[in-house]
Every structure is written in C-alpha cells, then in structure tokens.
C-alpha positions in Angstrom: 0.1 0.1 0.3 2.7 2.6 0.4 4.3 1.4 -2.2 1.5 2.2 -4.4 1.1 5.8 -2.3 4.6 6.5 -3.2 4.1 5.6 -6.8 1.0 7.8 -7.0 3.0 10.6 -5.4 5.6 10.5 -7.9 3.5 10.2 -10.8 2.1 13.2 -9.4 5.3 15.5 -8.8 6.4 14.3 -12.3 2.9 15.2 -14.2 3.2 18.7 -12.6 6.6 18.8 -13.5 5.9 18.3 -17.1 3.3 20.7 -17.1 5.4 23.5 -15.7 7.9 22.5 -18.4 5.4 23.2 -20.7 4.0 26.3 -19.6 7.4 27.6 -19.4 8.4 26.4 -22.9 9.5 29.4 -25.0 8.2 29.6 -28.8 11.1 29.1 -30.6 11.8 29.2 -34.3 10.8 30.8 -37.5 7.8 33.2 -37.7 6.5 34.3 -40.8 4.4 37.2 -41.2 3.1 38.9 -44.6 1.5 42.2 -44.2 0.1 45.4 -45.6 2.9 47.7 -46.6 1.2 50.5 -44.3 1.9 48.3 -41.3 5.7 48.5 -42.2 6.8 51.1 -39.5 4.8 49.4 -36.7 5.4 46.0 -37.6 9.4 46.8 -37.3 9.0 47.9 -33.6 6.4 45.3 -33.0 9.3 42.6 -34.3 12.1 44.4 -32.3 10.4 44.2 -29.2 8.9 40.5 -29.5 12.2 39.1 -30.1 13.7 40.9 -27.5 10.9 39.2 -25.4 11.7 35.9 -26.9 14.7 36.1 -28.0 14.2 32.1 -29.7 12.1 33.5 -32.4 13.3 35.0 -35.9 10.6 37.0 -37.2 10.5 37.4 -40.6 8.3 39.9 -42.2 7.4 40.1 -46.1 5.8 43.3 -47.1 3.1 44.3 -49.9 -0.1 45.3 -51.0 -2.9 43.3 -48.7 -4.6 41.4 -51.5 -1.0 40.3 -52.7 -0.1 39.1 -49.5 -3.4 36.9 -49.2 -2.6 36.0 -52.7 1.1 34.9 -51.4 -1.2 32.2 -49.1 -4.1 31.4 -51.4 -2.7 31.6 -54.9 0.9 30.4 -54.5 0.5 28.4 -51.3 3.8 29.9 -49.7 4.3 29.0 -46.1 2.7 31.5 -43.6 2.1 32.1 -39.9 0.2 35.4 -40.1 -1.3 37.6 -42.2 -2.0 41.2 -41.4 -4.5 43.4 -44.1 -5.0 47.0 -44.3 -8.6 46.0 -45.0 -10.2 43.1 -43.2 -12.3 42.2 -45.6 -9.5 40.9 -48.3 -9.2 38.2 -45.3 -12.9 37.4 -45.6 -12.8 37.1 -50.0 -9.6 35.8 -50.3 -8.5 33.6 -47.4 -11.6 32.2 -45.3 -12.7 29.5 -44.8 -10.3 27.7 -47.4 -7.0 28.9 -45.4 -8.1 30.8 -42.5 -11.0 30.2 -39.9 -10.6 33.9 -37.8 -10.6 37.4 -38.9 -9.5 39.7 -36.0 -9.9 43.5 -36.6 -7.4 45.3 -34.7 -7.4 48.8 -35.9 -8.5 51.6 -37.8 -7.3 54.4 -40.2 -8.2 57.4 -42.7 -7.2 58.6 -46.0 -5.2 61.8 -46.9 -4.1 63.3 -49.5 0.3 63.7 -49.1 2.8 66.1 -50.6 6.4 67.8 -49.3 7.4 71.4 -49.2 8.7 70.7 -53.1 5.4 69.6 -54.9 3.4 71.8 -57.0 1.0 73.9 -54.9 2.5 73.2 -51.9 2.0 76.9 -50.7 -1.6 77.3 -51.9 -3.3 73.8 -51.6 -6.0 73.3 -48.8 -9.0 71.0 -48.0 -11.0 73.3 -50.2 -9.3 73.3 -53.3 -7.0 70.0 -53.7 -9.2 68.3 -56.5 -8.7 71.3 -58.5 -5.0 70.9 -57.9 -5.1 67.4 -59.0 -7.0 68.3 -62.1 -3.9 70.9 -63.1 -1.6 69.6 -66.1 1.4 69.9 -64.8 1.0 68.0 -61.6 1.9 64.5 -60.9 -0.3 62.6 -58.4 -0.6 59.0 -58.2 -2.0 55.9 -55.8 -1.6 52.4 -55.4 -2.7 49.3 -57.6 -6.5 49.0 -56.6 -6.0 44.9 -57.4 -3.0 44.8 -55.1 -3.8 47.2 -52.6 -6.8 48.4 -50.4 -5.0 51.6 -50.3 -5.6 52.0 -54.1 -9.4 51.1 -54.2 -9.4 53.6 -51.1 -8.3 56.5 -52.9 -10.7 55.9 -55.8 -13.4 55.7 -53.6 -12.5 58.8 -51.7 -12.7 60.6 -55.7 -15.8 59.1 -56.0 -16.9 60.8 -52.7 -15.6 63.9 -53.3 -17.4 64.5 -56.4 -20.9 64.3 -54.7 -19.8 65.7 -51.4 -18.2 69.1 -53.4 -21.1 68.7 -55.6 -18.5 68.7 -58.7 -19.8 66.5 -61.7 -17.2 64.9 -63.5 -14.4 65.6 -60.6 -13.5 61.6 -60.6 -12.9 61.6 -64.3 -11.5 64.0 -64.7 -8.7 63.5 -62.0 -8.2 60.2 -62.9 -7.3 61.3 -67.0 -4.9 63.5 -65.6 -3.1 60.4 -63.8 -1.1 58.3 -66.2 -0.9 54.5 -65.6 2.5 54.9 -64.5 1.6 56.7 -61.6 -0.1 53.6 -60.3 2.1 51.6 -58.2 2.1 48.2 -56.4 1.8 49.1 -52.9 1.3 52.9 -51.1 4.5 52.9 -49.4 6.5 53.1 -52.5 5.0 56.5 -53.6 6.5 57.8 -50.3 10.1 57.9 -52.2 8.3 59.3 -55.0 7.2 61.9 -53.2 10.5 62.5 -51.0 12.6 62.6 -54.2 10.5 64.9 -56.0 9.5 62.8 -58.7 5.8 62.9 -57.4 3.9 65.9 -56.1 0.8 64.3 -54.3 -0.1 61.0 -53.6 -3.0 58.9 -51.7 -1.6 57.6 -48.2 -3.1 56.4 -44.9 -2.6 59.0 -42.2 -0.5 57.0 -40.5 2.0 56.6 -43.1 2.1 60.4 -43.6 3.2 60.5 -39.6 5.7 58.2 -39.9 7.6 59.3 -42.9 7.0 63.1 -41.7 5.0 64.1 -44.6 2.6 66.8 -45.4 -1.2 66.2 -45.8 -4.7 67.4 -46.8 -6.7 65.9 -44.2 -10.6 65.3 -45.4 -13.7 65.8 -43.8 -14.9 62.8 -42.1 -17.7 62.5 -45.1 -15.4 61.2 -47.6 -12.0 59.9 -45.7 -13.2 56.7 -44.7 -11.9 57.0 -40.9 -15.7 57.2 -39.5 -17.9 54.4 -39.0 -20.8 56.5 -38.1 -20.5 57.3 -42.1 -20.2 53.7 -43.1 -23.8 54.3 -45.2 -22.8 57.3 -47.1 -18.8 55.7 -47.7 -21.0 52.5 -49.3 -22.3 55.0 -52.4 -18.4 54.3 -53.5 -17.3 50.9 -55.5 -14.4 49.9 -57.3 -14.1 46.4 -58.8 -10.6 45.0 -58.7 -9.7 41.0 -59.1 -11.6 38.5 -58.0 -10.8 35.2 -56.0 -9.5 33.4 -58.9 -7.8 33.9 -62.1 -10.0 36.4 -64.4 -12.7 36.9 -62.1 -13.6 40.2 -60.8 -15.2 41.2 -57.2 -16.6 44.6 -56.2 -15.2 46.4 -53.2 -17.6 48.9 -51.2 -17.1 51.8 -49.4 -16.6 51.1 -45.5 -14.8 52.7 -43.0 -11.2 51.4 -42.7 -10.6 48.9 -40.7 -7.8 46.6 -40.2 -7.7 42.8 -40.1 -4.9 40.1 -39.0 -5.8 36.0 -39.1 -3.7 33.2 -37.8 -3.5 30.6 -41.0 -5.0 27.4 -40.4 -1.6 25.5 -41.6 0.8 28.2 -39.8 4.2 25.8 -39.8 4.9 27.6 -36.1 1.3 27.7 -34.9 3.2 28.1 -31.1 5.1 31.4 -32.1 2.2 32.7 -33.9 -0.3 32.2 -30.9 2.3 33.9 -29.0 2.9 37.0 -31.4 -0.9 37.6 -31.6 -1.0 37.5 -28.0 1.7 40.6 -27.7 0.1 42.2 -30.9 -3.4 42.1 -29.4 -2.0 43.2 -26.0 -2.9 46.7 -24.9 0.7 47.3 -23.4 2.1 46.2 -26.6 1.4 46.0 -30.1 -2.0 48.1 -29.9 0.2 50.5 -27.8 3.3 50.6 -30.6 0.1 51.2 -33.0 -0.8 54.4 -31.4 2.3 55.6 -30.4 2.9 55.5 -34.6 -0.3 57.2 -35.5 -2.1 54.4 -36.2 -5.8 54.4 -33.8 -6.2 50.6 -32.4 -9.4 48.9 -31.3 -8.8 48.3 -28.0 -10.2 45.6 -27.3 -9.6 44.0 -30.8 -12.6 42.9 -32.6 -14.2 39.7 -33.9 -17.8 39.7 -35.5 -19.3 36.7 -33.8 -19.1 34.5 -30.8 -18.7 31.7 -33.2 -15.2 33.2 -34.4 -14.3 33.7 -31.3 -14.7 30.3 -30.3 -12.2 29.1 -33.2 -9.4 31.2 -31.5 -6.6 29.6 -29.5 -7.7 30.2 -25.6 -4.4 32.3 -25.7 -6.3 35.2 -27.7 -10.0 34.6 -26.7 -9.8 37.0 -23.6 -7.9 39.5 -26.0 -11.0 40.6 -28.2 -14.5 41.4 -27.6 -17.6 40.1 -30.3 -18.2 43.3 -32.5 -20.1 43.5 -35.6 
C-alpha cells in the first residue's frame, strides 16, 4: 500500500513538472508574417520588441499590398503563420474559409492626400481646393494599384465620394484622366519615396503612413476620408471593381470605414510562436500601444464578428478580443 502511495506521489510530481515545463517552454524558430505595406513601420517596432522578449524566435516579415499578401497564401501556397491586412474584408474574401477561420479587427485609419514642400502648389493647396489641383496638367499624382492594395481602391473611393460631397460633376473622371497609368504603383508605401525625391507631387496614403514618414498632408472631411464608421452608409455609395478570388474574375469592394484585420492561418508552420506573437500584438501594453504611438488608432480591445469566430481562436487569444459587428 505504501509502495502504491509512493508511486502515485511520484507520478503526480512528475506530471506537475511536465506541465510546468510546458508552461515555461518558450516559442522558437522562424515566424513568418505577410502584412500590408502601411503596417511596415509598426511591424518593425513590434518585431524588435517581440524578439527582445522571445529571443529564440526569428520574425520574418514580407510587406506588400494586402491582396498580394493574401494571394501569396491562396494562389502561390507560400508558408505563412500570420497575415495582416489593411482591409479586413480582404481576409474574408480571399482567405476564409479555406485558409483561415478567423479575422481579428485591430486598428483603423483614414485617407489623406500627401505632399512635400517641393510639390507643385504646395504653398496654396488646402482642404478646399485639392481636387482642383489634382486636375492641373503639370501636377504629378498617384495611388497604389487597386488590384493589389486596399489603399489603391480607397483612393478611388475618396475621389468618388468627393465628387458628390463637393458637388463637382465629373471630378472623378477628370482627376483620373490627369493621372497616367505609370503613377499607379503596386503598394502605397512605394509612393513615399517618389514624393520625397520630388518625382511625384501628391499621393494618396493612410494618415499613419504620413505621420510615420514626416509628410505634409491634407486632412479630408469625415464624410469622405473613410475614417469614421458613423459614415459607413455614406461611404457605401463608392464602389471599385478589383481582381477576384480566382484568375480572370472580379469582385466589388464597397466603401466602408477603414478597418485592419489580422488572421492566424490554418496551416501555420509555427503555430506556437504565431499565437504568442498575436497575444503580444493584441495586448494594450504591447502591439496596440505601438500602433497608437505611431499614429494609427488601435481597437482596444480588438474585435471579432461573432462568438462563433471567437471560439475558433486559440484560448490564449479569446480574452483579448470582444465580439462586435
């Protein structure tokens, strides 16, 4: 009897030691993140902070337009742990349900028109006349590719909404006619260097990108800047067709307040490290704080659309999100 009691005690102790070892085990290995170009600056900061806390993890990031990032997974089959999009709808349209069963909304933004001191009409442009300046023959302006980057189709949406808001019939068409195709770049952050080198006068960017790169910018009315969910019904009047889920197809993106999304991929090669990173990213003292400090308004707490989606998340993340449409 004593021997049985001793055996039970030993097994209990060993079990506790095993559980403790699991609890203390640190994530390690390569963690692959595909993310929107507009998240580059905050992601660099998150990577540095995370690797300082978890030195056995090597965070490897790939920046691109959000649709392109999603298609690296869906079309090219590239291994990836986490995908973060400048438009949460990209995750819904291109990755769920085949490649992901979750979509966490974690931040917002707004559209602005960026320029520098050397841009043409820099000394006279304002919130009242920017639409006229974009139509000037010698003014060089651009935006990112709508098929690859949400900032691209959002730029077109702003122009559509501005035509109605300012009651200027033909504004959209005239502005686009003054923007040659070569001024449409794969991702919005590529336009920053063109502005800084004087090769472009104006470019559509997110406000956070303008702040992070020290650019001048025109802040637009909430009715057209896609930055306030209270105007979602008005934003919905703007639509842009972009490349669809399969080659040769199209899908329609409808105007809506800017909302960033992040997802844990079903086949994440390093699931443990991915969960740990997302826990850091969604922490108000971690990634959400970094976003706020870098000019991008975070959702605190982050959001998912239903209790069903919340239940699909790893238990470590469920308490970090709230359910909200």
